[in-house]
C-alpha positions, -999 to +999 in steps of 0.1 A: +627-329+149+605-361+132+622-391+114+610-400+075+625-431+062+645-436+088+662-400+083+658-370+114+648-344+098+647-307+115+610-288+107+601-258+114+569-267+134+543-264+130+535-281+097+507-303+082+516-332+062+504-316+036+527-284+036+558-311+043+549-332+016+543-305-011+579-288+004+589-321-002+579-322-039+562-359-034+537-369-059+509-370-034+490-398-064+517-418-063+528-422-022+511-438+013+523-421+043+524-435+076+522-423+107+533-431+141+526-467+127+488-453+113+481-452+076+466-415+071+440-411+046+451-388+018+420-365+024+433-359+058+475-348+046+458-312+056+443-318+087+468-340+100+499-318+124+536-333+121+547-331+161+581-334+178+592-372+176+570-379+148+581-406+127+569-408+089+568-437+063+563-422+026+561-449+003+562-439-034+548-465-060+568-474-091+548-487-122+564-511-142+561-552-152 
């Protein structure tokens, strides 16, 4: 189980951050990701594994004026 934006999510682990984001249809060019208090660079999404107990925050950028 991990926590995503304050909601507990049950995952079939192991799973990479990239796999989770793609599975949940996040637009990678419009988000920022924090995992356990650390901002994760987009270049590391495929190498970062999600683990039981992780806390994930996904922030989407919204255009406007």
